[in-house]
Structures are given as structure tokens and as C-alpha cells.
C-alpha positions as CSV (number, residue, x, y, z in Angstrom):
1,M,-5.9,3.7,12.0
2,E,-8.9,2.1,10.3
3,A,-9.6,5.2,8.4
4,L,-6.0,5.4,7.2
5,E,-6.2,1.7,6.1
6,Y,-9.3,2.4,4.2
7,E,-7.7,5.4,2.5
8,I,-4.7,3.3,1.5
9,K,-7.0,0.6,0.1
10,E,-8.7,3.3,-2.0
11,L,-5.3,4.6,-3.1
12,I,-4.2,1.1,-4.2
13,I,-7.4,0.7,-6.2
14,S,-7.2,4.1,-7.9
15,S,-3.4,4.2,-8.5
16,L,-3.4,0.6,-9.9
17,S,-6.7,0.8,-11.8
18,L,-8.2,-2.2,-10.0
19,E,-11.8,-1.5,-11.0
20,D,-13.1,-5.0,-10.3
21,I,-12.4,-4.8,-6.5
22,S,-13.7,-2.6,-3.7
23,A,-11.8,-1.4,-0.6
24,D,-14.1,-3.5,1.6
25,E,-12.9,-6.6,-0.3
26,I,-9.2,-6.0,0.5
27,D,-8.1,-7.7,3.8
28,S,-5.8,-5.3,5.8
29,T,-3.6,-8.2,6.9
30,S,-3.4,-10.2,3.6
31,P,-0.2,-10.0,1.5
32,L,-0.2,-7.4,-1.3
33,F,2.1,-9.4,-3.5
34,V,1.9,-12.9,-5.0
35,E,-0.9,-14.3,-2.8
36,G,-3.5,-11.8,-1.5
37,L,-3.9,-9.0,-4.1
38,G,-1.3,-10.5,-6.4
39,L,0.5,-7.3,-7.1
40,D,3.9,-7.3,-9.0
41,S,7.0,-5.1,-9.0
42,I,5.5,-2.6,-11.4
43,D,2.5,-2.2,-9.1
44,A,4.9,-1.7,-6.2
45,L,6.6,1.2,-8.1
46,E,3.3,2.8,-9.0
47,L,2.0,2.4,-5.4
48,G,5.2,3.8,-4.0
49,L,4.9,6.9,-6.2
50,A,1.2,7.3,-5.2
51,L,2.1,7.0,-1.5
52,Q,4.9,9.6,-1.9
53,K,2.5,12.1,-3.6
54,R,-0.3,11.6,-1.2
55,Y,1.5,11.3,2.1
56,G,5.0,12.7,1.4
57,V,6.7,9.5,2.6
58,S,10.0,8.5,1.1
59,L,10.8,4.9,0.3
60,S,14.1,3.4,-0.7
61,A,13.7,1.4,-3.9
62,D,14.9,-2.1,-2.9
63,S,15.4,-2.3,0.8
64,E,14.3,-5.0,3.2
65,E,12.5,-2.4,5.2
66,T,10.5,-1.2,2.2
67,R,9.5,-4.8,1.5
68,R,8.2,-5.1,5.1
69,H,6.2,-1.9,4.7
70,F,4.6,-3.3,1.5
71,S,3.7,-6.6,3.1
72,S,0.1,-5.6,3.8
73,V,-2.3,-2.7,3.9
74,R,-1.9,-2.7,7.7
75,A,1.9,-2.5,7.5
76,L,1.6,0.4,4.9
77,S,-0.7,2.3,7.2
78,E,1.5,1.8,10.2
79,F,4.5,3.1,8.1
80,V,2.5,6.2,6.9
81,A,1.3,6.9,10.4
82,S,4.8,6.7,11.9
83,S,6.2,8.9,9.1
84,R,3.6,11.6,9.8
85,A,4.5,11.6,13.5
């Protein structure tokens, strides 16, 4: 699971062009939006597309479930792992 979390951190950095941060600096349990990384709704769309391309997962645009998956890197990696199974 740690390898997947690291992969997702790298995907966040590359898909959102966050050049001033490294994967090691992103806490897997910190919020991705507002506090934590401070991402916004545009970032969520871009990240959702990147996740769909990379892992073939499908996310519904504005559901409570999707918001839960996007709460942290750990939640995203758990979602990707369960979608693969």
C-alpha cells in the first residue's frame, strides 16, 4: 500500500504541476483540500482525470463518496486498490 501511496503522491505532483513539493513532503493522512495541500475544485478535476487515465478508476463528479476518496492520499490509494481488486 505504501508504494501505491507514493505513486499517487507523484501523480498529484506531476498532474497538478506542483514543482515546489516532493512526494516525501506530502503526508498520506493530511487533507488534500483547504488545509493540507490546499487543492481546489479545478485540481480535483485534473487529479480525477489523471487517476482515471493511470488506474482506470471511475469517479462520479460530485458525490459524497468521491469526496471521501479525495480526503487524503491514503483514502485515494485505498480506493484505487479496491477498484483494482
